[in-house]
N, C-alpha and C positions, 0 to 999 in steps of 0.2 A: 523371443517372448512376444505374445500378442497382447496389445492393449485393448481397452474396451471399445474404442471406435472401430477397430478392425473387426471385431466380433460381429457387430451389427450388420456388416455388409457381406460377411463371409458365410454363404449358405452351405459351403462345404469346407473341409479343412485342407484342400489341395492348393488353393491359391491364397497366399497370406498378404501379398503386397499389391497395391494398386497405384496408378499414376495420379498425380494431382497437378492442377494448374490454376492460376488466378488471373482474372482479367475483367474487362468491361463488356457487357452484352452489346453487340452490334446488330443482331438479327434474331428473331424468334419465328420459326416457320412451323405452322401446324398443318397436319395432313390427316387423312383418314386413319391410317395404320401407324406410320412412323413420322415422328416430328424431329425438329432439330433446333439447336441454339448455337449461335456463333459468338465467340469471344475474341476481343482484341487483346492479345497477351504480349508480354515482353516489356522491356524498358527502353533501351536505345534502338534496338532492332525489333520493332513490333511486327506481329503477324496475326492473321486470322486463323482460328481453329474452330472447326465445326464438330459438334457432338450430337449423336443420335439417341433417341429414346422412344419407347412405345407410347402411343396416344393415351392409353389408360394411365400412364404415369405422369401426365402433364400437370394435373393439380397438385400432386404430391411433390414433384420436383420444381416446377416453375412457380406455381401459386400466383402471387401478385407482383412478381419481378417484371421489370420492364427494360426497354432499351436504355443504356447508359448506366444501369446498376452495376456495381462491382461485386463479383461473386467468386467463389472457389468451386472447382468441379473435381470430383473424384471419378475416374473412368478406367476402362480397360479397352484394349485394342483387339479387334478381330480382323482377319484377312481371309479372302477367298479368291480363288482363281476362276475366272469366268470369261469366256470368249477370247482366250489368249492373253488376258491381262490380269494383274493383281488389283484387287479393290480392298482398301482398308477402312474400317469404321472405328471411330472413337465413341464408345457406348457409355452413357452416363450411369453412374451408380448413385451419386448423391451430389446435391448442390448446397454449398455452405454460404451463408451470408456473413459469417464471422471472418471477414476479410482481414 
């Protein structure tokens, strides 16, 4: 069963589930085409996780959020093989402030 929050992100009906993580913002990097946000996640064993999004989504996703804010991120992973190595990105779908 699909709830209403899943419907708003699901532009097709092939992928129904997405990853979610919560943490504190440690870095926001803006660039011309692709931007990123880094969260410190975990409780006892913390780690940094970097998420990518397109520059035109910056205002919609980030808005007035700043370093130190606690947020939740819904994302999906993509991988590609280039120059003999695998590269994996965590791509942002939505940022939630309802922590």
